N, C-alpha and C positions, 0 to 999 in steps of 0.2 A: 539584477545583482550580478555580482562578479566573485569568483573565489578569491582569496587572500592573495595580493601581489608578492612577489617575490621577496622584496625588500620590505616587507612589513615587519615592524619591530616585536610585535605581538601576535600572538596568535588573534519489489519492493511494493509475496501476495500472504501481516498480523491476523490472517484469517484463523477462526477457531473451528478445526473440524468437528463437527459433531457427530459421534458413533451411535446409529440406531442398535437397539437391543438386539442381540445376535437371537434368530429363531432357534428354538429349542430342537435339538437332534433326536432324529428316531432312535430308538434303543433296538439292539437284537432282539431284546424279549417282547414279545406282542403286548400291545396296551401301555407300554411304558414310555417316556420320554426321557434322554439325558437332561440334566438341569444345564440351563445356558450358561455360556463361558463367564467367569466373574472378570470384571474390569481390572486392568493390571496398572498401577500407577508407573510403572517403570523403575529404574535405578537412577536416584537422585546423582550419581558419579557420571551417567551418561549427560545429563543437563549441565553438570558442573564442566566436562569438558568441551561440549559444544559451544559454553560459554565463551571459555578461555580461548577456544580456536576462531570464535569468531572476533573477540578482542583483537587477535591476531592477524587476520584477515582484513579487518578494516584499517588497522594500523599500516599494514603493508600497503592496501591499496590507495593511500591517501598521502603518502610520503614521497618525496623525491627518490627514496631509492626503492621504490615499490615499482611492480612490474604492470600497472593499471594506466591506460591511457588519460583516465580522467582523474590524474592525482589531483588533489584539493588543496594541499598544504606545501610548504617549502622548507620547513625546519621539524626536527623531531619534536620540540616543545609544542609549536602549533598543531601535530599530529596527535600529541598527547591530550592536548585541551580538546581537541575535536572529538575523539574516540571516548573520552570520558564523559562528554556531554552527550553524545549521540547515543551511548549505551545507556546512559542513566535515562533518557527518555524512553527508549526501548524497553527497559526494565520497569519503568514506572506503568507502562502500558500494560504490560504483560501483568504485573501485580495486582494492576486495578482488577483484570479479569479472574485471577486466581483468588483474590481475597473476596469477592462477592462470590465467587463459583463456591467457595467454603463457607459463606454465611448461609448460602440457599442449600447448603447440603449436598452439592452435587460432586459426584465422583470425578475427579480431573488430574492431571499430571502437573508437574510443574513446567515452566518454559522450555521449549527446545529451540536454542537458537539457531539459526542456520549460516553458517559460513560459506562464502564462496570466493574464489581465488582472482576475481576480476571486478570489474564495475567499481562498487562501491564497498565491496567486502562482505555484504551480508544481504539476505532477503527477508529479515525480520525474525520472527519467531512464530511458534505455533503452541497451542497447548491442546492435547487430546482430552476430551471429554465424554462421558456418557450422553445419551440425548436429553436436552433439555425441554419438558414437556409441559411447564408451568408457565403462562404468560407473563408474569410478573417476574419470575427468575431470569426469563429469555431476555426482556429489556434491561434488567439490572446488569447482568453479565455483559451484554452486548454495549452497554453504554459506559461503561466504569473503565474500561480500558482506553478509548479517546480520551475521556475527560481527564484521566489522571495523568496520560502523556502530556496533555496540553497544559497541566498546571506546571509542568517543569519547562516545557517548550518556550511559552510565553514569557517569562522572565527571562530565560536564556536569551531570547531574540532583543528584549529590551536592552540587556546590558551588552551584549554582543555589539548591537548597533551603534551603542554610545562609544564603544572602542574601536569601531569601524572608521575607514578615511573614504573622503570622496576624492577621486582623482581621474584625471583623463585617460580615456579607454588608448592601450598601448597600439602601436602599428602593427598590422598584421591581423589574422584570425584571433578573437578572443571569444572564450566560452563564456556564454552568459546564463545567469539562472532565472527563469521565469519568477513572476510575482502572482501570489494569491491576493485576495482581496485584503484579507488581514495583515499578510507581510507588508504589503504595500503601503497600508495605511500606518503601520508601524514604523516603516522607514522616513514617510513625509512628516509624521510627528517627532523622530528624532532628527533627522537631516535637513527637513524643509525641501523644497524644489532642487532637484537635480539637474544642474547646467548640461547643456546639449553638449554630446561628446564626451561626457563623464559618466561615471557610475560609481556606485557605493562598492568597495572593495571588502569583503565583509571578514570580519574577526571570526576566528575558527567556531566560538561559541554561538555567534549569528549564525553561521554556517550549518552547526549541528542543529539549530532550531528551525533552520529552513527545511533540513531534511525532516525534522520532527512533523511539520506543518504537512509534506507532502505524504508521509507516512499515515497520518490522520486522514487526509483526505482519500487515500486508497482504500483505508479499512472501512470509511463511513460511506462507501457507496452502497445505495440501497439496493443490493442483489446479492444474490446466492446465499452462502452463510459466512459472508463478511460481516464483521461488527455492525454495519448498516443494515444488512440483510436481517439480522436479529432483531434488529429494534423495529424495522418496517413490519417484519412478521408479527411480531407482539401488537404494534399499534393497528394494523390495517389488515390483518389474518389473510383470507385467500387472495386480497389484491398484490399480496406481495410478489407472486408470480410474473403479474402483468408489468410490475415496477422493474422487476428483474430483467424482463426482456427488453423493456425500453432503455436501460442503461446498458444492457450488452449490445442492443442495435446502434445506440449513440455512439459507443466506443468502437464499433465495428466499422460503422460508415467513416466516422472521423479518421480512425487510424489507417482504413485502407485507400480513403480518397483524399485526406487533407494534404499529405506530401504533394499528389499529383497537382491540386489546386495551388497549394504557395510555393512548391520548389520547380517540378519538372512533369509536364503532362504525359511524359512516357510512362509514367508509373502506374497509369489507369490499366497499364496491359496486364499486371498482376493485381492491382488494386479492387478493380470491377467485379474479377472472379470470386474474390474473398467476399466482397459486399453482397454478391447474388448468393453464394454459399450460405451465409449468416443470415440473410432474410428468409431462405429456404428453411433452415434448420428451427427458425422460429415461429413459423407459420404454420409447418405441417402438424397435424394432430400426433403423428409416430414417427420422431425423427429417427433416421437410421443409425445403426449402432456405429457406423464408421464415421460419425460426424466430427468427432473430436480429432481423428487422425487427417480427415479432411482439410479442418481450420488449420490444424499444425502445418500441413504440407503447403498449403496456399501462403500461409504466414512466411515461412522459409523461403518460397519462391519469392515473395515480395521483399523479404531481407536481401537476400542474394540479388536481385535484381536492382535495388537501390544501390548496393555495394559496387555492382558492375557499372551503375552509370554514375557513381561518386557522386551522390546525392546528400546534401547535409539533411537527413530525416528529422522531421520536426514531430510528426505524428505517430510514427510506428511505434514508439513505447506504449500506446493506448491500445495498438493493434495487438500487442502482445498480451496485454491486460484482458482484452476481449476473449482471447483464447484460454486463457487461464480461468476466466468465470464461467465458460462453457465446460471446461474441464472438471470444475467444482461442482456442476449442475447448477442450473438456474432456479429450481424448485428449492424449497425449504421443507425440511421435517416437519409432520404436523405437531401442533400443541393440543393437549388433552381439554385444557379448562379455557377455550377460546371465549366463553362468555363470562369469565371472571372479568369485572372492571378492573382497569389500571388503576384507578385513582388519579386525583388532580395532578399531583407532583410529579409521578410518574411520566403523564403526559408532557408536561412542560420538560421534563428532561428529554423526552424524545425528540420533541421539537427542538430545544435547544442543539442536540446533536446533529440534526438535519440542518439548522442554519450554520452549524461549524463546518458542516462539509462544503456548504456553498462557499464560506469565507477561506477554507484552506485549499480548496479545487485550484490547481494550476494547469491551465491548458496545454501551455509550450514549458515544461519544466527546463529542457536545456536547449540552447541552442547556440549557433557560431554567428558571429557577427565579424564584419572588418571595419576598423576605425574609418570614419570618413574625413 
């Protein structure tokens, strides 16, 4: 897939940090303890300010007047369509979490959107909440966000692809968006076989849906305290930690060694140390406290070495995601009612989200090619 062409006539870690209840603090009086701190829902004005700031950064980073090297649109009207559609998908995702959290009477905040003045203008959003210690609530809250977001992303993809053009690739380097199984299936359904040397130049509505699919896959990874981590903890209990380590190692190995195998073997010089460090940290019984700093330092070394070699990195974004997963902690807080059955429909919903992860995962989200 390709971003919209310039002459087109018409137009990234939703993790939900869970806060364990703070321990009671010892009082100055013997035999007494101070009550735990109450959960603070925050100020709605802060959420509103961050939302509008994110609207601004996404708009700036995807327009020809922006300062991001990956500008995705070429007119202000295209940017407006893209921004509204993308923020609609992200908002639906967060509202899914929020509404189900309120249904289960969980103390939580409104979404905090994260604006950044580079790349795509946002890193999504987070919701702070007290620890969910009930199995059914954990699955419901974890699954609600991705399912709600996809309820907008799929119609946007279908409508946007109907408005997209199939054109020959231009001369010179071209940014290509990778396909997930679901997006590829929709492209085939809407456009049929794509001729060699051509590609679909996405309408901004389809482009927003493509990002929505990517965000869904990132959040549904069965690891840490991501949405997929909540779901696998509810469904598989203690085996969540093993799944989390497997996902982390898969990202670490692909991220650190993928570019060396696909582009430049010299990247093994920095990729192998990262892979070795990641393997050590997940296999030792008591990982050292400096593990996060070690992985982040090795990631920066790999990133700078890739820039020095002027290599078009393909797998490095997954290396960053492995760093973030380890930083979030691979383990999940325990749940108190692990023996309570989920029920048939919740298990079906859990398996549906796992299938959705497979269908929306994109191994190579963005890469550069030259027209043949």
